[in-house]
Phi, psi and omega in degrees: 000319180292325178295320178297317179299315180296319179298313179297320179297314180295319178296320178297317179297319179295321179295317179297317179298320178296315179296321177295318178298320178294322180293323180287329183293335181288130176273152178248150176218141176217125182179205184245138178290123179267319179204158180227133174239094184298325180297318180273345182074030182241156177219138176258125181246131175259121181277181184294340178272359180087007180276133177269134177235124177266124180246142175254126177260129180292329177260092183299328180298336180295336182293339180297342181277353187241155177227158174302134181100345178294142174272130182228166169220150181192178176229150179210160177232147176279122179222121177058035179081006179240152173268101185267121181291128174258342177209131183209119182203164176292143179290155179304144176084005180266000000 
Protein backbone atom coordinates (compact mmCIF):
# COMPACT_ATOMS: atom_id res chain seq x y z
CA UNK A 1 0.00 0.00 0.00
CA UNK A 2 2.81 2.38 0.85
CA UNK A 3 4.54 1.62 -2.46
CA UNK A 4 1.37 2.52 -4.36
CA UNK A 5 1.15 5.85 -2.48
CA UNK A 6 4.76 6.72 -3.31
CA UNK A 7 4.22 5.82 -6.97
CA UNK A 8 1.10 8.00 -7.20
CA UNK A 9 2.91 10.84 -5.45
CA UNK A 10 5.88 10.67 -7.84
CA UNK A 11 3.64 10.55 -10.91
CA UNK A 12 1.70 13.57 -9.60
CA UNK A 13 4.91 15.54 -9.06
CA UNK A 14 6.10 14.69 -12.57
CA UNK A 15 2.79 15.83 -14.08
CA UNK A 16 2.94 19.16 -12.25
CA UNK A 17 6.54 19.67 -13.38
CA UNK A 18 5.55 18.94 -16.98
CA UNK A 19 2.69 21.44 -16.86
CA UNK A 20 4.96 24.11 -15.40
CA UNK A 21 7.50 23.41 -18.13
CA UNK A 22 4.86 23.79 -20.83
CA UNK A 23 3.68 27.09 -19.36
CA UNK A 24 7.24 28.42 -19.30
CA UNK A 25 7.88 27.23 -22.87
CA UNK A 26 5.28 29.63 -24.29
CA UNK A 27 6.76 32.91 -25.50
CA UNK A 28 4.90 36.17 -24.92
CA UNK A 29 4.50 39.07 -27.30
CA UNK A 30 2.95 42.49 -26.83
CA UNK A 31 2.97 45.12 -29.55
CA UNK A 32 1.33 46.61 -32.62
CA UNK A 33 0.06 44.74 -35.67
CA UNK A 34 2.29 45.62 -38.61
CA UNK A 35 0.61 43.43 -41.25
CA UNK A 36 -2.04 40.76 -41.67
CA UNK A 37 -2.18 37.94 -44.24
CA UNK A 38 -5.66 36.44 -43.94
CA UNK A 39 -4.95 33.79 -46.59
CA UNK A 40 -1.96 32.41 -44.74
CA UNK A 41 -3.48 33.06 -41.32
CA UNK A 42 -0.48 35.08 -40.20
CA UNK A 43 0.04 38.42 -38.51
CA UNK A 44 3.27 40.35 -38.00
CA UNK A 45 3.53 42.08 -34.62
CA UNK A 46 6.15 44.72 -33.82
CA UNK A 47 7.04 44.75 -30.12
CA UNK A 48 8.21 47.75 -28.08
CA UNK A 49 11.86 46.99 -28.92
CA UNK A 50 11.08 47.17 -32.66
CA UNK A 51 11.39 43.40 -33.19
CA UNK A 52 8.94 41.85 -35.66
CA UNK A 53 7.35 38.54 -34.72
CA UNK A 54 5.27 36.59 -37.25
CA UNK A 55 2.48 34.58 -35.65
CA UNK A 56 0.31 31.92 -37.25
CA UNK A 57 -3.26 31.68 -36.01
CA UNK A 58 -4.91 28.29 -36.36
CA UNK A 59 -8.31 30.01 -36.62
CA UNK A 60 -7.80 32.25 -39.68
CA UNK A 61 -11.28 33.73 -39.28
CA UNK A 62 -10.19 35.36 -36.03
CA UNK A 63 -7.99 37.73 -38.03
CA UNK A 64 -11.09 39.56 -39.32
CA UNK A 65 -11.41 41.15 -35.85
CA UNK A 66 -8.04 42.91 -36.15
CA UNK A 67 -6.58 45.76 -38.19
CA UNK A 68 -3.09 47.06 -38.85
CA UNK A 69 -2.16 49.34 -35.95
CA UNK A 70 -4.14 47.44 -33.28
CA UNK A 71 -2.29 46.84 -30.01
CA UNK A 72 -2.29 43.15 -29.10
CA UNK A 73 -0.84 40.74 -26.61
CA UNK A 74 -0.41 37.05 -26.99
CA UNK A 75 1.49 33.85 -26.39
CA UNK A 76 2.97 31.49 -28.93
CA UNK A 77 4.94 28.28 -29.27
CA UNK A 78 7.35 27.25 -32.01
CA UNK A 79 5.87 24.31 -33.95
CA UNK A 80 7.25 23.06 -37.23
CA UNK A 81 9.31 26.20 -37.79
CA UNK A 82 6.32 28.52 -37.21
CA UNK A 83 5.30 30.65 -34.23
CA UNK A 84 1.81 29.30 -33.54
CA UNK A 85 -0.36 31.59 -31.40
CA UNK A 86 -1.81 29.89 -28.34
CA UNK A 87 -3.38 33.13 -27.10
CA UNK A 88 -4.03 36.25 -29.18
CA UNK A 89 -6.13 39.25 -28.13
CA UNK A 90 -6.32 43.02 -28.10
CA UNK A 91 -4.28 44.60 -25.31
CA UNK A 92 -6.10 46.15 -22.37
CA UNK A 93 -7.37 49.66 -22.91
CA UNK A 94 -7.83 49.34 -26.68
